[in-house]
Every structure is written in structure tokens, then in C-alpha cells.
Residue, then its C-alpha position, 0 to 999 in steps of 0.5 A: x382418894x376424896x374426889x367426890x367433895x369437889x364439885x366445883x372450883x370454889x369447893x376445891x380449897x376447903x376440900x383440901x383443907x377438910x381431907x388433910x385435916x382428917x388424914x392428919x388426925x388419923x396419924x394419932x402415933x405421931x406428936x402434935x408437931x408430926x401431925x401438923x406436918x403431915x397436915x401441911x404436906x397433905x394440903x400441899x399435895x392437894x394443891x399440886x394436884x389441883x393446879x396441875x391435875x396430875x396425881x402422878x406428880x403427887x405421888x412422885x412427891x410423896x415418894x421422895x418424902x418418904x425416901x427423905x424420911x427413910x434416910x432420915x430416920x432409918x428402919x426401926x425394928x421392935x427388939x423385944x417387948x420392952x419397946x427398945x428399937x434397933x435403927x438401921x440406916x443411920 
């Protein structure tokens, strides 16, 4: 997504960390622990992409992560204006 930041091999790690930090901070709907988890997962995916050169592998890992989250949390559907949710899949 942000390939333009990496011009040389020495730019890779700082760029991965910076992009992961920006991306995680955009997820303001989560608590600090969720934002930290997104940051760590982003760094992991960035390192996988950098070391293997495979975008397909990072997409598959992200799909597995989302599948695990779906299995753990189910589908959340709002039920009215009071903010209650119905949970499917638990």
C-alpha cells in the first residue's frame, strides 16, 4: 500500500514500523490494547511481506486473522438506538 516509503533495504524496517503505527492509530474505535494488537500485527505482516516478497501470503494471513476474530466475536448487529447489539455465532 505504501511502497513508496521503501527506497533502500535500510529504509524497510523504519517504514514498516511507521506505516503500522499510522494504520493502527486510525483504528480509534478500539481500546488501546486493540490498537496495540493492530500495530503488532501490522509489523508482522510488513516483515512477512518484506522477507518473502509475497503479497499473497500477507493477504492469506490477514484472512486467517479475520476468520479467527469472526469465530471469536461473531457478527455484531445493532439493535435499536440504545446501542445494544445482537451477537450471532457465539
